[in-house]
KOLGU-4560 file (N, C-alpha, C; in nm, 3 decimals, padded with zeros to 5 digits):
<recs>
<n_xx: -00.700 n_yy: 00.077 n_zz: -01.478 ca_xx: -00.635 ca_yy: 00.044 ca_zz: -01.305 c_xx: -00.550 c_yy: 00.112 c_zz: -01.306 mol: A seq: 1 type: UNK>
<n_xx: -00.429 n_yy: 00.130 n_zz: -01.434 ca_xx: -00.315 ca_yy: 00.228 ca_zz: -01.402 c_xx: -00.373 c_yy: 00.343 c_zz: -01.368 mol: A seq: 2 type: UNK>
<n_xx: -00.431 n_yy: 00.390 n_zz: -01.454 ca_xx: -00.481 ca_yy: 00.572 ca_zz: -01.460 c_xx: -00.553 c_yy: 00.590 c_zz: -01.334 mol: A seq: 3 type: UNK>
<n_xx: -00.662 n_yy: 00.483 n_zz: -01.269 ca_xx: -00.709 ca_yy: 00.529 ca_zz: -01.183 c_xx: -00.611 c_yy: 00.558 c_zz: -01.012 mol: A seq: 4 type: UNK>
<n_xx: -00.513 n_yy: 00.414 n_zz: -01.024 ca_xx: -00.411 ca_yy: 00.454 ca_zz: -00.853 c_xx: -00.293 c_yy: 00.602 c_zz: -00.924 mol: A seq: 5 type: UNK>
<n_xx: -00.324 n_yy: 00.612 n_zz: -01.004 ca_xx: -00.230 ca_yy: 00.728 ca_zz: -01.088 c_xx: -00.308 c_yy: 00.886 c_zz: -01.001 mol: A seq: 6 type: UNK>
<n_xx: -00.439 n_yy: 00.867 n_zz: -01.049 ca_xx: -00.539 ca_yy: 00.977 ca_zz: -00.984 c_xx: -00.543 c_yy: 00.914 c_zz: -00.812 mol: A seq: 7 type: UNK>
<n_xx: -00.591 n_yy: 00.859 n_zz: -00.776 ca_xx: -00.562 ca_yy: 00.866 ca_zz: -00.637 c_xx: -00.439 c_yy: 00.902 c_zz: -00.532 mol: A seq: 8 type: UNK>
<n_xx: -00.314 n_yy: 00.899 n_zz: -00.609 ca_xx: -00.211 ca_yy: 00.930 ca_zz: -00.548 c_xx: -00.197 c_yy: 01.021 c_zz: -00.577 mol: A seq: 9 type: UNK>
<n_xx: -00.227 n_yy: 01.100 n_zz: -00.669 ca_xx: -00.223 ca_yy: 01.281 ca_zz: -00.729 c_xx: -00.322 c_yy: 01.354 c_zz: -00.647 mol: A seq: 10 type: UNK>
<n_xx: -00.470 n_yy: 01.312 n_zz: -00.570 ca_xx: -00.547 ca_yy: 01.391 ca_zz: -00.500 c_xx: -00.495 c_yy: 01.336 c_zz: -00.329 mol: A seq: 11 type: UNK>
<n_xx: -00.428 n_yy: 01.258 n_zz: -00.342 ca_xx: -00.386 ca_yy: 01.200 ca_zz: -00.204 c_xx: -00.278 c_yy: 01.314 c_zz: -00.161 mol: A seq: 12 type: UNK>
<n_xx: -00.160 n_yy: 01.341 n_zz: -00.274 ca_xx: -00.067 ca_yy: 01.405 ca_zz: -00.299 c_xx: -00.073 c_yy: 01.581 c_zz: -00.254 mol: A seq: 13 type: UNK>
<n_xx: -00.236 n_yy: 01.633 n_zz: -00.365 ca_xx: -00.266 ca_yy: 01.721 ca_zz: -00.391 c_xx: -00.337 c_yy: 01.742 c_zz: -00.254 mol: A seq: 14 type: UNK>
<n_xx: -00.419 n_yy: 01.689 n_zz: -00.154 ca_xx: -00.433 ca_yy: 01.709 ca_zz: 00.010 c_xx: -00.343 c_yy: 01.751 c_zz: 00.087 mol: A seq: 15 type: UNK>
<n_xx: -00.225 n_yy: 01.665 n_zz: 00.101 ca_xx: -00.106 ca_yy: 01.683 ca_zz: 00.183 c_xx: -00.003 c_yy: 01.763 c_zz: 00.136 mol: A seq: 16 type: UNK>
<n_xx: -00.005 n_yy: 01.841 n_zz: 00.035 ca_xx: 00.113 ca_yy: 01.959 ca_zz: -00.002 c_xx: 00.143 c_yy: 02.023 c_zz: 00.106 mol: A seq: 17 type: UNK>
<n_xx: -00.006 n_yy: 02.093 n_zz: 00.160 ca_xx: 00.045 ca_yy: 02.191 ca_zz: 00.214 c_xx: 00.138 c_yy: 02.157 c_zz: 00.299 mol: A seq: 18 type: UNK>
<n_xx: 00.147 n_yy: 02.026 n_zz: 00.430 ca_xx: 00.178 ca_yy: 01.975 ca_zz: 00.548 c_xx: 00.355 c_yy: 01.955 c_zz: 00.517 mol: A seq: 19 type: UNK>
<n_xx: 00.396 n_yy: 02.018 n_zz: 00.386 ca_xx: 00.544 ca_yy: 02.046 ca_zz: 00.321 c_xx: 00.578 c_yy: 02.128 c_zz: 00.402 mol: A seq: 20 type: UNK>
<n_xx: 00.711 n_yy: 02.116 n_zz: 00.422 ca_xx: 00.762 ca_yy: 02.235 ca_zz: 00.501 c_xx: 00.850 c_yy: 02.360 c_zz: 00.394 mol: A seq: 21 type: UNK>
<n_xx: 00.830 n_yy: 02.297 n_zz: 00.261 ca_xx: 00.941 ca_yy: 02.366 ca_zz: 00.169 c_xx: 00.859 c_yy: 02.314 c_zz: 00.071 mol: A seq: 22 type: UNK>
<n_xx: 00.893 n_yy: 02.365 n_zz: -00.059 ca_xx: 00.794 ca_yy: 02.323 ca_zz: -00.205 c_xx: 00.915 c_yy: 02.270 c_zz: -00.257 mol: A seq: 23 type: UNK>
<n_xx: 00.852 n_yy: 02.145 n_zz: -00.302 ca_xx: 00.949 ca_yy: 02.015 ca_zz: -00.375 c_xx: 00.849 c_yy: 01.981 c_zz: -00.490 mol: A seq: 24 type: UNK>
<n_xx: 00.949 n_yy: 01.888 n_zz: -00.525 ca_xx: 00.870 ca_yy: 01.794 ca_zz: -00.634 c_xx: 00.848 c_yy: 01.659 c_zz: -00.587 mol: A seq: 25 type: UNK>
<n_xx: 00.754 n_yy: 01.601 n_zz: -00.636 ca_xx: 00.733 ca_yy: 01.466 ca_zz: -00.572 c_xx: 00.696 c_yy: 01.369 c_zz: -00.632 mol: A seq: 26 type: UNK>
<n_xx: 00.760 n_yy: 01.256 n_zz: -00.649 ca_xx: 00.814 ca_yy: 01.143 ca_zz: -00.747 c_xx: 00.728 c_yy: 01.037 c_zz: -00.654 mol: A seq: 27 type: UNK>
<n_xx: 00.612 n_yy: 00.954 n_zz: -00.681 ca_xx: 00.565 ca_yy: 00.846 ca_zz: -00.650 c_xx: 00.572 c_yy: 00.721 c_zz: -00.698 mol: A seq: 28 type: UNK>
<n_xx: 00.653 n_yy: 00.638 n_zz: -00.652 ca_xx: 00.611 ca_yy: 00.454 ca_zz: -00.733 c_xx: 00.602 c_yy: 00.395 c_zz: -00.593 mol: A seq: 29 type: UNK>
<n_xx: 00.503 n_yy: 00.344 n_zz: -00.634 ca_xx: 00.455 ca_yy: 00.260 ca_zz: -00.577 c_xx: 00.537 c_yy: 00.133 c_zz: -00.588 mol: A seq: 30 type: UNK>
<n_xx: 00.578 n_yy: 00.056 n_zz: -00.491 ca_xx: 00.698 ca_yy: -00.033 ca_zz: -00.488 c_xx: 00.645 c_yy: -00.216 c_zz: -00.460 mol: A seq: 31 type: UNK>
<n_xx: 00.532 n_yy: -00.202 n_zz: -00.389 ca_xx: 00.439 ca_yy: -00.310 ca_zz: -00.345 c_xx: 00.310 c_yy: -00.310 c_zz: -00.435 mol: A seq: 32 type: UNK>
<n_xx: 00.307 n_yy: -00.456 n_zz: -00.439 ca_xx: 00.196 ca_yy: -00.506 ca_zz: -00.524 c_xx: 00.058 c_yy: -00.540 c_zz: -00.445 mol: A seq: 33 type: UNK>
<n_xx: -00.035 n_yy: -00.494 n_zz: -00.431 ca_xx: -00.148 ca_yy: -00.520 ca_zz: -00.329 c_xx: -00.280 c_yy: -00.551 c_zz: -00.444 mol: A seq: 34 type: UNK>
<n_xx: -00.391 n_yy: -00.646 n_zz: -00.417 ca_xx: -00.529 ca_yy: -00.645 ca_zz: -00.465 c_xx: -00.599 c_yy: -00.513 c_zz: -00.433 mol: A seq: 35 type: UNK>
<n_xx: -00.515 n_yy: -00.446 n_zz: -00.350 ca_xx: -00.635 ca_yy: -00.337 ca_zz: -00.280 c_xx: -00.634 c_yy: -00.146 c_zz: -00.274 mol: A seq: 36 type: UNK>
<n_xx: -00.622 n_yy: -00.116 n_zz: -00.399 ca_xx: -00.582 ca_yy: -00.019 ca_zz: -00.410 c_xx: -00.739 c_yy: 00.098 c_zz: -00.364 mol: A seq: 37 type: UNK>
<n_xx: -00.702 n_yy: 00.138 n_zz: -00.226 ca_xx: -00.815 ca_yy: 00.208 ca_zz: -00.215 c_xx: -00.734 c_yy: 00.397 c_zz: -00.136 mol: A seq: 38 type: UNK>
<n_xx: -00.839 n_yy: 00.483 n_zz: -00.147 ca_xx: -00.791 ca_yy: 00.571 ca_zz: -00.130 c_xx: -00.739 c_yy: 00.604 c_zz: 00.011 mol: A seq: 39 type: UNK>
<n_xx: -00.823 n_yy: 00.553 n_zz: 00.102 ca_xx: -00.751 ca_yy: 00.608 ca_zz: 00.250 c_xx: -00.582 c_yy: 00.533 c_zz: 00.269 mol: A seq: 40 type: UNK>
<n_xx: -00.597 n_yy: 00.403 n_zz: 00.245 ca_xx: -00.432 ca_yy: 00.344 ca_zz: 00.272 c_xx: -00.321 c_yy: 00.432 c_zz: 00.152 mol: A seq: 41 type: UNK>
<n_xx: -00.367 n_yy: 00.483 n_zz: 00.095 ca_xx: -00.256 ca_yy: 00.575 ca_zz: -00.003 c_xx: -00.251 c_yy: 00.742 c_zz: 00.079 mol: A seq: 42 type: UNK>
<n_xx: -00.374 n_yy: 00.727 n_zz: 00.157 ca_xx: -00.389 ca_yy: 00.917 ca_zz: 00.172 c_xx: -00.272 c_yy: 00.842 c_zz: 00.278 mol: A seq: 43 type: UNK>
<n_xx: -00.323 n_yy: 00.752 n_zz: 00.378 ca_xx: -00.232 ca_yy: 00.722 ca_zz: 00.499 c_xx: -00.035 c_yy: 00.705 c_zz: 00.445 mol: A seq: 44 type: UNK>
<n_xx: -00.057 n_yy: 00.629 n_zz: 00.362 ca_xx: 00.104 ca_yy: 00.613 ca_zz: 00.314 c_xx: 00.170 c_yy: 00.779 c_zz: 00.294 mol: A seq: 45 type: UNK>
<n_xx: 00.094 n_yy: 00.839 n_zz: 00.174 ca_xx: 00.147 ca_yy: 00.939 ca_zz: 00.138 c_xx: 00.150 c_yy: 01.054 c_zz: 00.280 mol: A seq: 46 type: UNK>
<n_xx: 00.077 n_yy: 01.064 n_zz: 00.367 ca_xx: 00.088 ca_yy: 01.132 ca_zz: 00.477 c_xx: 00.196 c_yy: 01.118 c_zz: 00.588 mol: A seq: 47 type: UNK>
<n_xx: 00.203 n_yy: 00.983 n_zz: 00.565 ca_xx: 00.332 ca_yy: 00.943 ca_zz: 00.628 c_xx: 00.496 c_yy: 00.994 c_zz: 00.624 mol: A seq: 48 type: UNK>
<n_xx: 00.463 n_yy: 00.956 n_zz: 00.480 ca_xx: 00.594 ca_yy: 00.994 ca_zz: 00.383 c_xx: 00.634 c_yy: 01.131 c_zz: 00.413 mol: A seq: 49 type: UNK>
<n_xx: 00.504 n_yy: 01.261 n_zz: 00.391 ca_xx: 00.520 ca_yy: 01.358 ca_zz: 00.423 c_xx: 00.599 c_yy: 01.388 c_zz: 00.536 mol: A seq: 50 type: UNK>
<n_xx: 00.516 n_yy: 01.335 n_zz: 00.604 ca_xx: 00.600 ca_yy: 01.315 ca_zz: 00.756 c_xx: 00.707 c_yy: 01.309 c_zz: 00.772 mol: A seq: 51 type: UNK>
<n_xx: 00.761 n_yy: 01.220 n_zz: 00.755 ca_xx: 00.928 ca_yy: 01.151 ca_zz: 00.726 c_xx: 00.979 c_yy: 01.271 c_zz: 00.654 mol: A seq: 52 type: UNK>
<n_xx: 00.949 n_yy: 01.346 n_zz: 00.531 ca_xx: 01.025 ca_yy: 01.421 ca_zz: 00.444 c_xx: 01.059 c_yy: 01.524 c_zz: 00.587 mol: A seq: 53 type: UNK>
<n_xx: 00.944 n_yy: 01.562 n_zz: 00.626 ca_xx: 00.992 ca_yy: 01.744 ca_zz: 00.709 c_xx: 01.070 c_yy: 01.689 c_zz: 00.803 mol: A seq: 54 type: UNK>
<n_xx: 01.067 n_yy: 01.559 n_zz: 00.921 ca_xx: 01.139 ca_yy: 01.544 ca_zz: 01.017 c_xx: 01.294 c_yy: 01.514 c_zz: 00.978 mol: A seq: 55 type: UNK>
<n_xx: 01.300 n_yy: 01.472 n_zz: 00.854 ca_xx: 01.446 ca_yy: 01.485 ca_zz: 00.805 c_xx: 01.485 c_yy: 01.615 c_zz: 00.771 mol: A seq: 56 type: UNK>
<n_xx: 01.404 n_yy: 01.710 n_zz: 00.657 ca_xx: 01.481 ca_yy: 01.789 ca_zz: 00.652 c_xx: 01.449 c_yy: 01.914 c_zz: 00.805 mol: A seq: 57 type: UNK>
<n_xx: 01.388 n_yy: 01.887 n_zz: 00.917 ca_xx: 01.418 ca_yy: 01.948 ca_zz: 01.017 c_xx: 01.570 c_yy: 01.896 c_zz: 01.081 mol: A seq: 58 type: UNK>
<n_xx: 01.606 n_yy: 01.778 n_zz: 01.082 ca_xx: 01.726 ca_yy: 01.775 ca_zz: 01.127 c_xx: 01.822 c_yy: 01.806 c_zz: 01.047 mol: A seq: 59 type: UNK>
<n_xx: 01.845 n_yy: 01.775 n_zz: 00.931 ca_xx: 01.887 ca_yy: 01.842 ca_zz: 00.803 c_xx: 01.986 c_yy: 01.967 c_zz: 00.854 mol: A seq: 60 type: UNK>
<n_xx: 01.856 n_yy: 02.078 n_zz: 00.965 ca_xx: 01.954 ca_yy: 02.212 ca_zz: 00.938 c_xx: 01.995 c_yy: 02.249 c_zz: 01.057 mol: A seq: 61 type: UNK>
</recs>
């Protein structure tokens, strides 16, 4: 189960990587325990996280 979740996170990060404004090392530590780990929800969360990173990076300049 853990390896499957790691693969899903890696794939979601790979798909959203081009949305980042600059190269970053991404480390994801899921903190919420859930019974349902599907790609759609992981992908949506990674997308939100990258958007937040971009907004904060833009404000810091």
